[in-house]
Wavefront OBJ file of the C-alpha trace (Angstrom):
o trace
v -0.003 0.105 -0.010
v 2.830 2.382 0.634
v 4.374 1.867 -2.865
v 1.107 2.347 -4.490
v 0.629 5.518 -2.475
v 4.072 6.918 -3.516
v 3.569 6.085 -7.274
v 0.312 7.939 -7.223
v 1.859 10.984 -5.420
v 4.730 10.946 -8.082
v 2.162 10.819 -10.707
v 0.323 13.984 -9.230
v 3.477 15.785 -8.993
v 4.463 15.001 -12.658
v 0.788 15.994 -13.886
v -0.813 15.241 -17.213
v 0.692 15.679 -20.544
v -1.090 18.142 -22.737
v -1.455 17.884 -26.439
v -1.748 20.462 -29.042
v -1.581 20.142 -32.825
v 0.503 23.343 -33.382
v 0.758 23.203 -37.138
v -3.044 22.549 -37.754
v -4.168 25.059 -35.103
v -1.909 27.866 -36.612
v -2.840 27.056 -40.215
v -6.495 27.177 -39.783
v -6.332 30.261 -37.799
v -4.248 32.006 -40.326
v -6.409 31.039 -43.246
v -9.656 31.868 -41.674
v -8.563 35.277 -40.363
v -6.858 37.274 -42.981
v -3.598 35.601 -43.992
v -5.179 33.905 -47.079
v -5.047 37.484 -48.546
v -1.929 38.602 -46.617
v -4.007 40.856 -44.272
v -1.715 40.892 -41.392
v -3.814 43.564 -39.465
v -6.807 41.269 -39.521
v -4.772 38.473 -38.157
v -3.194 40.668 -35.441
v -6.628 41.625 -34.233
v -7.891 37.972 -34.034
v -4.795 37.257 -32.032
v -5.647 40.015 -29.629
v -9.368 39.159 -29.386
v -8.281 35.426 -28.946
v -5.920 36.493 -26.021
v -8.571 38.402 -24.395
v -11.077 35.468 -24.527
v -8.384 32.972 -23.161
v -7.480 35.412 -20.383
v -11.232 35.730 -19.388
v -11.951 32.106 -19.392
v -8.916 31.306 -17.424
v -9.477 34.085 -14.922
v -5.944 34.968 -15.563
v -6.394 38.934 -15.823
v -3.606 41.554 -15.183
v -5.712 43.867 -12.699
v -8.317 46.401 -13.551
v -6.779 49.750 -12.269
v -3.000 49.428 -12.227
v -1.796 46.927 -14.807
v 0.561 44.178 -13.447
v 1.500 41.369 -15.827
v 1.348 37.956 -14.529
v 4.088 35.644 -15.744
v 3.429 32.238 -17.138
v 5.701 29.620 -15.740
v 5.778 25.828 -15.400
v 3.782 26.015 -12.083
v 1.179 28.142 -13.610
v 0.137 25.703 -16.431
v -2.736 23.666 -14.963
v -4.660 23.771 -18.198
v -3.888 23.358 -22.000
v -5.274 26.937 -22.572
v -2.172 28.514 -20.711
v -0.030 27.120 -23.543
v -2.486 28.505 -26.159
v -1.856 32.054 -24.529
v 1.971 31.825 -24.937
v 1.471 30.621 -28.691
v -1.004 33.397 -29.584
v 1.351 36.022 -27.869
v 4.151 34.862 -30.270
v 1.622 34.951 -33.272
v 0.394 38.565 -32.422
v 3.990 39.833 -32.162
v 4.949 38.165 -35.450
v 1.842 39.481 -37.234
v 2.384 43.023 -36.067
v 6.020 43.052 -37.350
v 4.681 41.481 -40.735
v 2.108 44.397 -40.606
v 5.060 46.822 -40.529
v 6.951 45.124 -43.162
v 4.232 45.007 -45.625
v 3.573 48.759 -45.788
v 3.193 50.091 -49.157
v 6.320 52.564 -49.104
v 8.287 49.960 -46.756
v 9.131 51.008 -43.221
v 11.186 53.905 -42.410
v 14.079 53.835 -40.006
v 11.666 54.272 -36.832
v 9.248 51.639 -38.017
v 12.179 49.255 -38.795
v 13.458 49.634 -35.229
v 9.832 48.863 -34.005
v 9.631 45.804 -36.538
v 12.824 44.298 -35.155
v 11.602 44.694 -31.659
v 8.408 42.871 -32.385
v 10.283 40.087 -34.043
v 12.479 39.700 -31.038
v 9.183 39.537 -28.855
v 7.903 36.840 -31.169
v 11.073 34.804 -30.894
v 10.928 35.150 -27.219
v 7.456 33.937 -26.679
v 8.111 31.032 -29.163
v 11.168 30.035 -27.064
v 9.000 30.048 -23.959
v 6.278 27.994 -25.772
v 8.889 25.535 -26.690
v 10.274 25.275 -23.250
v 6.885 24.880 -21.648
v 5.765 22.157 -24.213
v 8.893 20.212 -23.510
v 7.868 19.991 -19.842
v 4.099 19.939 -19.895
v 3.340 18.662 -23.511
v 3.727 15.312 -25.090
v 6.448 14.335 -27.539
v 4.543 15.489 -30.647
v 3.640 18.810 -29.131
v 7.214 19.255 -27.918
v 8.628 18.592 -31.441
v 6.197 20.912 -33.330
v 6.799 23.641 -30.571
v 10.428 23.432 -31.284
v 9.786 23.684 -35.216
v 7.732 26.787 -34.450
v 10.390 28.319 -32.629
v 12.969 27.658 -35.312
v 10.541 29.239 -37.860
v 10.185 32.438 -35.654
v 13.952 32.757 -35.552
v 14.107 32.338 -39.379
v 11.565 35.037 -39.811
v 13.693 37.348 -37.430
v 16.859 36.407 -39.320
v 15.419 37.598 -42.740
v 15.440 41.168 -41.551
v 19.098 40.915 -40.740
v 20.926 42.122 -43.854
v 24.440 43.076 -42.490
v 26.520 43.099 -39.352
v 29.143 45.574 -38.043
v 32.797 44.534 -37.240
v 35.617 46.900 -36.384
v 33.568 49.988 -37.818
v 32.695 48.264 -41.152
v 29.350 46.877 -42.320
v 29.402 43.631 -44.286
v 26.301 42.202 -45.808
v 24.786 38.818 -44.907
v 23.402 36.641 -47.540
v 23.398 33.334 -45.836
v 20.249 32.485 -43.662
v 22.333 30.173 -41.421
v 24.772 33.010 -40.662
v 21.948 35.193 -39.512
v 20.324 32.676 -37.377
v 23.729 31.985 -35.722
v 24.461 35.752 -35.197
v 21.223 36.421 -33.614
v 21.402 33.488 -31.275
v 24.732 34.777 -30.102
v 23.418 38.225 -29.563
v 20.411 36.825 -27.525
v 22.836 34.818 -25.314
v 25.014 37.972 -24.832
v 21.957 39.832 -23.676
v 21.511 37.079 -20.950
v 24.982 37.372 -20.065
v 25.200 41.138 -19.834
v 21.606 41.828 -18.773
v 19.999 42.592 -15.406
v 20.153 39.082 -14.196
v 23.910 38.807 -14.778
v 24.916 39.204 -11.221
v 22.646 36.312 -10.145
v 24.250 33.769 -12.600
v 26.348 31.096 -11.078
v 29.804 30.289 -12.380
v 28.562 27.140 -14.154
v 25.652 28.803 -15.804
v 27.852 31.752 -16.921
v 30.476 29.171 -18.386
v 27.608 27.367 -20.227
v 26.447 30.644 -21.762
v 29.952 31.302 -22.964
v 30.207 27.962 -24.667
v 26.906 28.569 -26.419
v 28.212 32.081 -27.499
v 31.274 30.593 -28.880
v 29.546 27.780 -30.731
v 27.223 30.094 -32.356
v 29.756 32.421 -33.525
v 31.814 29.372 -34.755
v 28.885 28.382 -36.816
v 28.654 31.859 -38.342
v 32.418 31.752 -38.901
v 32.108 28.777 -40.893
v 29.271 29.954 -43.032
v 31.279 33.207 -43.616
v 34.224 31.063 -44.592
v 32.231 29.222 -47.214
v 30.762 32.508 -48.777
v 34.065 34.340 -48.928
v 36.587 31.494 -49.836
v 38.703 32.740 -46.939
v 40.605 30.675 -44.340
v 40.218 33.028 -41.315
v 38.442 36.473 -40.452
v 41.857 37.953 -40.284
v 41.977 37.548 -44.147
v 39.407 40.439 -44.121
v 42.254 42.757 -42.990
v 44.785 41.500 -45.421
v 42.489 41.154 -48.302
v 43.889 44.136 -50.443
v 41.378 46.686 -49.266
v 42.055 49.750 -47.278
v 42.346 48.835 -43.577
v 42.404 51.294 -40.626
v 44.791 51.117 -37.724
v 42.325 49.615 -35.473
v 41.994 46.707 -37.844
v 45.881 46.019 -38.010
v 46.071 46.416 -34.376
v 43.252 43.836 -33.751
v 44.941 41.506 -36.257
v 48.520 41.758 -34.567
v 46.720 41.340 -31.110
v 45.041 38.108 -32.396
v 48.257 36.700 -33.604
v 50.051 37.236 -30.215
v 47.357 35.966 -28.127
v 47.170 32.973 -30.331
v 50.798 32.263 -29.972
v 50.457 32.812 -26.063
v 47.529 30.258 -26.050
v 49.298 27.631 -28.012
v 52.325 27.864 -25.919
v 50.260 27.390 -22.760
v 48.214 24.597 -24.144
v 51.329 22.751 -25.289
v 52.754 23.059 -21.875
v 49.799 21.547 -20.038
v 49.470 18.861 -22.750
v 53.221 17.966 -21.916
v 52.062 17.847 -18.131
v 49.401 15.092 -19.164
v 51.984 13.226 -20.992
v 54.429 13.291 -18.039
v 51.678 11.811 -15.745
v 51.115 9.094 -18.143
v 54.806 8.275 -18.178
v 55.368 9.074 -21.736
v 58.762 10.941 -21.116
v 59.720 11.334 -24.893
v 56.575 13.009 -25.896
v 56.361 15.198 -22.704
v 60.061 16.342 -23.566
v 59.160 17.190 -27.120
v 56.068 19.040 -26.122
v 58.012 21.187 -23.241
v 60.582 22.110 -26.027
v 57.864 23.198 -28.605
v 56.126 25.158 -25.696
v 59.236 26.898 -25.044
v 59.952 27.880 -28.691
v 56.447 29.203 -28.964
v 56.696 31.439 -25.919
v 60.169 32.751 -27.086
v 58.513 33.724 -30.607
v 55.628 35.372 -28.857
v 57.980 37.408 -26.570
v 59.906 38.614 -29.493
v 56.838 39.843 -31.187
v 55.451 41.390 -28.155
v 58.685 43.265 -27.737
v 58.365 44.988 -31.110
v 54.893 46.190 -30.575
v 54.390 49.760 -29.191
v 51.745 48.985 -26.527
v 53.045 45.513 -25.419
v 51.831 44.176 -22.115
v 54.424 43.803 -19.355
v 52.218 41.318 -17.371
v 51.800 39.017 -20.626
v 55.686 39.113 -21.115
v 56.367 38.144 -17.526
v 53.884 35.210 -17.776
v 55.689 33.990 -20.865
v 58.956 34.326 -19.183
v 57.794 32.317 -16.283
v 56.247 29.722 -18.687
v 59.699 29.236 -20.492
v 61.479 28.823 -17.007
v 58.787 26.077 -16.185
v 59.460 24.458 -19.629
v 63.181 24.373 -19.034
v 62.981 22.879 -15.757
v 60.375 20.269 -16.763
v 62.200 19.371 -19.765
v 65.472 18.672 -17.728
v 63.433 16.507 -15.209
v 61.779 14.512 -18.115
v 65.169 13.896 -19.826
v 66.751 12.740 -16.446
v 63.772 10.442 -15.689
v 63.855 8.935 -19.207
v 67.451 8.163 -18.918
v 67.047 6.538 -15.405
v 64.109 4.441 -16.590
v 66.044 3.248 -19.699
v 68.858 2.200 -17.399
v 66.653 0.556 -15.021
v 64.606 -1.318 -17.596
v 67.154 -4.299 -18.273
v 67.645 -4.628 -14.423
v 63.938 -4.872 -13.756
v 63.274 -7.206 -16.572
v 66.000 -9.613 -15.387
v 64.633 -9.370 -11.752
v 61.033 -10.229 -13.045
v 62.125 -13.008 -15.179
v 64.240 -14.655 -12.316
v 61.230 -14.213 -9.959
v 58.835 -16.279 -11.924
v 57.842 -19.547 -10.427
v 55.142 -21.923 -10.716
v 54.100 -21.642 -7.074
v 53.402 -18.438 -5.502
v 55.869 -17.229 -2.927
v 54.901 -15.814 0.360
v 52.517 -16.821 3.185
v 50.653 -19.960 2.341
v 46.957 -19.581 3.129
v 45.267 -22.754 4.175
v 41.753 -23.650 4.654
v 40.013 -22.686 1.531
v 36.506 -23.340 1.000
v 36.959 -26.381 -1.425
v 39.423 -27.814 0.821
v 37.275 -27.518 3.933
v 33.968 -28.941 2.757
v 33.792 -31.391 5.556
v 33.989 -28.747 8.202
v 31.105 -26.757 9.260
v 32.576 -23.479 9.428
v 32.271 -20.234 7.451
v 35.013 -19.495 4.904
v 34.157 -15.721 5.042
v 35.524 -15.300 8.484
v 34.590 -12.870 11.061
v 32.426 -10.122 9.454
v 33.993 -7.315 11.542
v 37.516 -8.274 10.512
v 39.449 -6.859 7.504
v 40.871 -10.312 6.411
v 40.115 -11.314 2.907
v 37.568 -14.337 2.723
v 39.373 -17.595 1.833
v 36.963 -18.982 -0.835
v 39.265 -19.886 -3.638
v 42.679 -18.793 -5.058
v 42.409 -16.357 -7.684
v 44.329 -16.510 -10.069
v 44.648 -20.161 -9.588
v 48.260 -21.339 -9.250
v 50.270 -22.944 -11.889
v 50.388 -26.601 -12.071
v 52.584 -28.981 -14.172
v 50.680 -30.857 -16.689
v 51.944 -34.119 -18.211
v 52.208 -34.497 -21.955
v 50.210 -36.908 -23.969
v 52.185 -40.126 -24.544
v 53.790 -40.859 -27.906
v 52.279 -43.937 -29.790
v 54.042 -45.226 -32.700
v 51.637 -47.231 -35.158
v 53.805 -50.199 -36.060
v 51.117 -52.993 -36.337
v 49.603 -51.364 -39.480
v 52.126 -53.011 -41.891
v 51.513 -56.662 -40.571
v 47.594 -56.599 -40.773
v 46.082 -58.707 -43.813
v 43.013 -57.223 -45.097
v 40.253 -59.239 -46.646
v 39.872 -59.353 -50.478
v 37.249 -57.115 -51.971
v 37.319 -58.394 -55.629
v 33.907 -59.939 -55.469
v 32.549 -56.699 -54.616
v 34.216 -54.840 -57.314
v 32.249 -54.025 -60.463
v 33.469 -55.823 -63.751
v 33.471 -54.716 -67.367
v 31.230 -56.583 -69.830
v 34.273 -57.712 -71.866
v 35.923 -59.254 -68.912
v 32.520 -61.156 -68.046
v 32.349 -62.410 -71.674
v 35.970 -63.700 -71.512
v 35.335 -65.623 -68.252
v 32.265 -67.130 -69.740
v 34.184 -68.342 -72.636
v 36.895 -69.749 -70.558
v 34.429 -71.732 -68.389
v 32.873 -73.222 -71.663
v 36.261 -74.424 -72.932
v 36.886 -75.858 -69.378
v 33.742 -77.979 -69.664
v 34.769 -79.249 -73.072
v 38.165 -80.299 -72.101
v 36.616 -81.982 -69.110
v 34.277 -83.897 -71.256
v 37.004 -85.286 -73.720
v 39.538 -86.231 -71.219
v 38.019 -86.382 -67.720
v 40.637 -88.631 -66.179
v 43.517 -86.330 -67.225
v 41.756 -83.169 -66.024
v 41.179 -84.880 -62.815
v 44.900 -85.622 -62.347
v 45.713 -82.201 -63.419
v 43.488 -80.767 -60.808
v 44.828 -83.391 -58.076
v 48.418 -82.253 -58.872
l 1 2 3 4 5 6 7 8 9 10 11 12 13 14 15 16 17 18 19 20 21 22 23 24 25 26 27 28 29 30 31 32 33 34 35 36 37 38 39 40 41 42 43 44 45 46 47 48 49 50 51 52 53 54 55 56 57 58 59 60 61 62 63 64 65 66 67 68 69 70 71 72 73 74 75 76 77 78 79 80 81 82 83 84 85 86 87 88 89 90 91 92 93 94 95 96 97 98 99 100 101 102 103 104 105 106 107 108 109 110 111 112 113 114 115 116 117 118 119 120 121 122 123 124 125 126 127 128 129 130 131 132 133 134 135 136 137 138 139 140 141 142 143 144 145 146 147 148 149 150 151 152 153 154 155 156 157 158 159 160 161 162 163 164 165 166 167 168 169 170 171 172 173 174 175 176 177 178 179 180 181 182 183 184 185 186 187 188 189 190 191 192 193 194 195 196 197 198 199 200 201 202 203 204 205 206 207 208 209 210 211 212 213 214 215 216 217 218 219 220 221 222 223 224 225 226 227 228 229 230 231 232 233 234 235 236 237 238 239 240 241 242 243 244 245 246 247 248 249 250 251 252 253 254 255 256 257 258 259 260 261 262 263 264 265 266 267 268 269 270 271 272 273 274 275 276 277 278 279 280 281 282 283 284 285 286 287 288 289 290 291 292 293 294 295 296 297 298 299 300 301 302 303 304 305 306 307 308 309 310 311 312 313 314 315 316 317 318 319 320 321 322 323 324 325 326 327 328 329 330 331 332 333 334 335 336 337 338 339 340 341 342 343 344 345 346 347 348 349 350 351 352 353 354 355 356 357 358 359 360 361 362 363 364 365 366 367 368 369 370 371 372 373 374 375 376 377 378 379 380 381 382 383 384 385 386 387 388 389 390 391 392 393 394 395 396 397 398 399 400 401 402 403 404 405 406 407 408 409 410 411 412 413 414 415 416 417 418 419 420 421 422 423 424 425 426 427 428 429 430 431 432 433 434 435 436 437 438 439 440 441 442 443 444 445 446 447 448 449 450
């Protein structure tokens, strides 16, 4: 009864899974309320009216006098209509943005800013809808909500036609690049927003990883579009570059050398702990050469960082010390290897040396006594020897088969098949034998007797 009660309590805590056919719901709503004729204003008004009806039916109002928005969270959703509220909020924001976009003369600068803000709102509500459906919805609803979120992000990415980098504007023609840059910017807002002080170190680290991943995806797309190997090629591509770009490129090169030197040093540390002396020695030497080249380039720049140079000098000293240690340890291990091998070979024996343990379980089956011993003691249970000791095994006896040559086997001629010619010859011989017997029977008898 207690188990059944626990299972029922866990089911009540999990709650039911809601189901929404997102694609069919949105398609029917859009076709019936204006989007068949691209009337975004009518569809936006329908979404607003639909939201008012949902708020009223759910008794989820925001106050009569002073407006105070009530947030929708995981604990709030006790009815599937709460998910409908989030869905239609995203649709209303999207239709409002499309209404500004479809103006006859096109949106001006102020309207364009408002359009981008509404698209950001649409992506925000779509993301919340996908997160809530992943928790409160079934599997099909969750997958359709993720598809809806991806569609909203792609719609937002369409409006992004260029990006700024080092004071220059570059056009964006690839949709995947737009989506990746927008995703990185949204994560940066979470990182530097109002809740940045409340983020834990692990959460901040995960945000940085997601931002780097998004920018790496955008970078790969830009590489494919430009036939370039690196973003630094934009500086050395033959066009006019300002001093800020040149300084940025030099700084990237120097920091790249520093990072490679430190990474090589710690990789050598890992090889040293694994006992691979030759690999560790080579990596320490390579790290030292990288740090030397980085210091030489830092000293040629005007605004070189003294702290970075001091760190690199300390790294060079550590590399020199550790390389000497690895070299000495490698020589000592090489000298000791033959001696250890000879000692190991000489100590090999069939019987195990040391204290002989008596009284294993198989040897004491006739004694009523536990082989595990006292449960409070730390003594190893004497059940069976493992691994089992080596034992001398006798070889199979050598048998020489010398009787085979003296065996006389029976004749098998009566079982062999004979040819027709041979059978005919035998019949003729028998007839001649009978004739001779009839002509001279006494002589034939004598010949048979002899």
